[in-house]
C-alpha positions in Angstrom: 74.9 -174.9 18.8 73.4 -174.4 15.3 70.3 -176.3 14.0 72.5 -178.2 11.6 74.9 -179.2 14.4 72.0 -180.4 16.6 70.7 -182.4 13.6 74.1 -184.0 13.0 74.3 -185.0 16.7 71.0 -186.8 16.5 71.9 -188.6 13.3 75.3 -189.7 14.8 73.6 -190.9 17.9 71.5 -193.2 15.7 74.0 -194.2 12.9 77.3 -193.9 14.8 80.4 -192.0 13.7 80.8 -191.4 9.9 83.4 -193.1 7.8 84.4 -189.7 6.5 83.3 -186.2 6.5 84.1 -182.8 4.9 82.8 -179.3 4.4 81.9 -177.8 1.0 82.0 -174.0 0.6 78.9 -173.6 -1.5 76.6 -170.6 -1.6 74.9 -172.4 1.3 77.7 -174.2 3.3 77.4 -178.0 3.2 78.7 -180.7 5.4 78.9 -184.2 4.0 79.2 -187.3 6.2 79.4 -190.8 4.8 77.9 -193.6 7.0 77.8 -197.3 6.9 75.8 -199.0 9.6 73.8 -202.1 10.5 70.2 -201.5 11.6 67.0 -203.4 12.4 64.5 -200.7 13.1 65.0 -197.2 14.3 62.7 -194.2 15.0 64.1 -190.8 13.9 62.8 -188.0 16.1 61.8 -184.6 14.5 65.1 -183.1 13.3 65.8 -179.4 14.0 66.9 -178.9 10.4 66.4 -180.6 7.1 68.9 -183.1 5.8 69.5 -184.9 2.5 70.4 -188.6 2.4 72.0 -189.9 -0.8 71.6 -193.7 -0.6 74.7 -195.0 -2.3 75.0 -198.6 -1.2 73.9 -201.5 0.9 70.4 -202.9 0.9 67.1 -201.2 0.1 65.5 -199.1 2.8 61.9 -199.1 3.8 60.7 -196.2 5.9 57.5 -194.4 6.7 56.2 -191.3 8.5 55.3 -191.7 12.2 51.5 -191.9 11.5 52.2 -195.1 9.4 49.9 -193.9 6.7 52.6 -193.3 4.0 55.5 -195.6 3.3 58.4 -195.0 1.0 61.3 -197.1 -0.2 64.9 -196.3 -1.2 67.6 -198.2 -3.0 71.1 -197.3 -4.1 71.0 -194.4 -6.5 67.9 -192.7 -5.0 67.8 -189.6 -2.8 65.8 -189.0 0.4 64.9 -185.5 1.6 64.0 -185.3 5.3 62.3 -181.9 6.1 62.8 -180.5 9.6 60.4 -181.3 12.3 59.2 -184.6 10.7 59.1 -187.8 12.9 59.8 -190.9 10.9 60.5 -194.6 11.2 63.3 -196.4 9.2 63.4 -200.2 8.9 66.5 -201.7 7.5 67.7 -205.3 7.9 71.3 -205.4 6.8 74.0 -202.9 6.1 73.0 -199.5 4.7 75.5 -197.0 3.2 74.8 -193.5 2.4 75.9 -189.9 2.6 74.1 -187.4 4.8 74.2 -183.8 3.6 73.6 -181.0 6.2 72.9 -177.4 5.3 74.8 -174.7 7.2 72.3 -172.3 8.8 74.4 -169.6 10.3 72.6 -167.0 8.1 69.3 -168.8 8.0 68.1 -171.4 5.5 66.4 -170.3 2.3 62.6 -170.7 2.2 62.6 -173.4 -0.5 64.6 -175.6 1.8 63.4 -174.7 5.3 59.7 -174.0 4.7 59.0 -176.7 2.2 55.3 -177.6 2.3 56.0 -181.3 2.4 55.6 -182.8 5.9 56.8 -186.2 5.1 59.9 -188.0 3.8 60.4 -187.6 0.1 62.3 -190.1 -2.1 63.1 -189.3 -5.7 65.4 -190.4 -8.5 68.0 -187.8 -9.4 71.2 -189.0 -11.0 72.6 -185.5 -11.0 72.5 -185.3 -7.2 73.8 -188.8 -6.8 76.7 -188.2 -9.2 77.6 -184.8 -7.6 77.5 -186.3 -4.1 79.8 -189.2 -5.1 82.2 -186.7 -6.7 82.2 -184.5 -3.6 82.9 -187.4 -1.3 85.7 -188.6 -3.5 87.3 -185.2 -3.5 86.9 -184.9 0.3 88.3 -188.3 1.0 91.2 -187.8 -1.4 92.5 -185.0 0.8 92.9 -182.6 -2.1 89.8 -180.5 -1.4 90.4 -177.9 -4.1 88.1 -175.1 -2.9 86.9 -173.6 -6.2 86.1 -177.1 -7.6 84.2 -178.1 -4.4 82.3 -174.8 -4.5 81.2 -175.4 -8.1 80.0 -178.9 -7.4 78.3 -177.8 -4.2 76.4 -175.0 -5.9 75.4 -177.4 -8.7 74.0 -179.8 -6.1 72.0 -177.0 -4.4 70.6 -175.8 -7.7 69.5 -179.3 -8.7 67.9 -180.0 -5.2 66.0 -176.7 -5.4 64.7 -177.6 -8.8 63.8 -181.1 -7.7 61.9 -180.0 -4.6 59.9 -177.6 -6.7 58.6 -180.4 -8.8 55.9 -182.1 -6.8 55.4 -184.8 -9.4 59.0 -186.0 -8.9 58.3 -187.5 -5.5 57.9 -191.3 -5.4 54.4 -191.4 -3.9 53.3 -195.0 -4.4 55.2 -197.6 -2.3 57.0 -200.2 -4.3 56.8 -203.9 -3.6 59.8 -205.9 -2.3 59.9 -207.6 -5.7 60.0 -204.3 -7.6 62.8 -203.1 -5.4 64.8 -206.2 -6.0 64.4 -205.9 -9.7 65.4 -202.3 -9.7 68.4 -202.8 -7.5 69.7 -205.7 -9.6 69.1 -203.9 -12.9 70.7 -200.6 -11.7 73.9 -202.4 -10.5 74.1 -204.2 -13.9 73.6 -201.0 -15.8 76.3 -199.1 -13.8 78.8 -201.9 -14.3 78.2 -202.1 -18.1 77.3 -198.6 -19.3 79.5 -198.9 -22.3 77.7 -202.0 -23.6 74.3 -202.4 -25.4 71.7 -203.0 -22.6 68.4 -203.9 -24.2 65.4 -204.4 -21.9 65.3 -208.1 -22.7 68.9 -208.5 -21.3 68.1 -206.5 -18.2 65.0 -208.6 -17.6 67.1 -211.8 -18.0 69.6 -210.6 -15.5 66.8 -210.0 -13.0 65.3 -213.4 -13.7 61.9 -212.1 -14.8 60.0 -211.5 -18.1 60.2 -208.3 -20.0 56.7 -207.0 -19.0 57.3 -207.8 -15.3 60.7 -206.2 -15.4 59.5 -203.0 -17.0 56.6 -202.7 -14.6 58.6 -203.4 -11.5 61.4 -201.1 -12.5 59.1 -198.2 -13.1 57.2 -198.9 -9.9 60.5 -198.7 -7.8 62.2 -195.8 -9.6 59.4 -193.8 -11.3 61.3 -194.1 -14.6 61.3 -196.5 -17.5 64.5 -198.6 -17.8 65.4 -196.8 -21.0 65.0 -193.4 -19.4 67.0 -194.4 -16.3 69.8 -195.9 -18.4 70.0 -192.7 -20.6 70.3 -190.5 -17.5 73.0 -192.8 -16.0 75.0 -192.6 -19.2 74.7 -188.8 -19.3 75.8 -188.5 -15.7 78.8 -190.7 -16.4 79.6 -188.7 -19.5 79.5 -185.5 -17.4 82.1 -186.9 -15.0 84.3 -187.8 -18.0 83.9 -184.4 -19.5 84.8 -182.7 -16.2 87.8 -184.9 -15.3 89.4 -186.2 -18.5 90.7 -184.9 -21.8 88.8 -187.6 -23.9 87.3 -186.3 -27.1 83.5 -186.0 -27.4 83.5 -189.0 -29.7 85.5 -191.0 -27.2 83.2 -190.1 -24.3 80.2 -191.1 -26.3 81.8 -194.5 -27.0 82.8 -195.1 -23.3 79.3 -194.5 -22.0 77.5 -196.6 -24.7 76.0 -194.1 -27.2 75.7 -195.1 -30.9 77.8 -192.3 -32.3 78.7 -188.8 -31.4 75.6 -187.3 -33.0 73.3 -189.4 -31.0 75.2 -188.6 -27.8 75.2 -184.9 -28.4 71.4 -184.9 -29.1 70.7 -186.9 -25.9 73.1 -184.8 -23.8 71.6 -181.5 -25.0 68.1 -182.7 -24.3 69.0 -183.8 -20.8 71.3 -181.0 -19.7 70.3 -178.0 -21.8 73.7 -177.5 -23.4 76.1 -179.4 -25.7 78.8 -181.7 -24.3 81.5 -179.2 -25.4 79.5 -176.4 -23.8 79.3 -178.3 -20.6 83.0 -178.9 -20.6 83.8 -175.2 -21.2 81.4 -174.3 -18.4 83.2 -176.6 -16.0 86.6 -175.4 -16.9 85.6 -171.8 -16.6 
């Protein structure tokens, strides 16, 4: 039995059978399993192989390494990387939903993934990984499973993860308070439901029931990003999905995701992704 298979067996023993699962034929084969489970407190033993958890729903998670010296938090929209051979504790009161991503190791895992210097759980904000995971799950669950498309999405996810793990500053190192997690969770859900509308910080603070200063501080504490930065990235990720899957014009995409005109959208998109919206669309179609 491969290391990835043994890791999957351990996770299933803890979280139960997944709601859905599917394989992705990327340059490093991936297996996605979407879980929904009710926990109180669990201890995760050292896993034979690394695993990626994309937390897509449910309540915020609190977890820490076994030595209890470092704690981390996660909430819908964040990503947790669990290196191999790391014992951890996860505390969750309520229903958690997320997608576990396992890495096929028939030919051995690359050094950037398997011999990562981190010896602890790492949580970070990455809307690209979240968006790609949701798209992959949707394709798998639809039953279509177009192999070239899945391969493209899977390779993009691996490239983004490699880039993220190479940026030590991207890890969320300081534990967030319960209040900060609540603020971020409420604000993010409001953002995602209303991406096409103006969303000034004052409105987001009002939705969360706090003042502007408290909101901005709490949001950054929980996510590592300012509200403006997070919102811009969320809009760009939604625009990427529209560019890949619809025939909307660039101007129409800009309007749908809430940018003030096509020029503003193109500038923000290019700054975020390194190519223009039309260039991105051509790359996806190629």
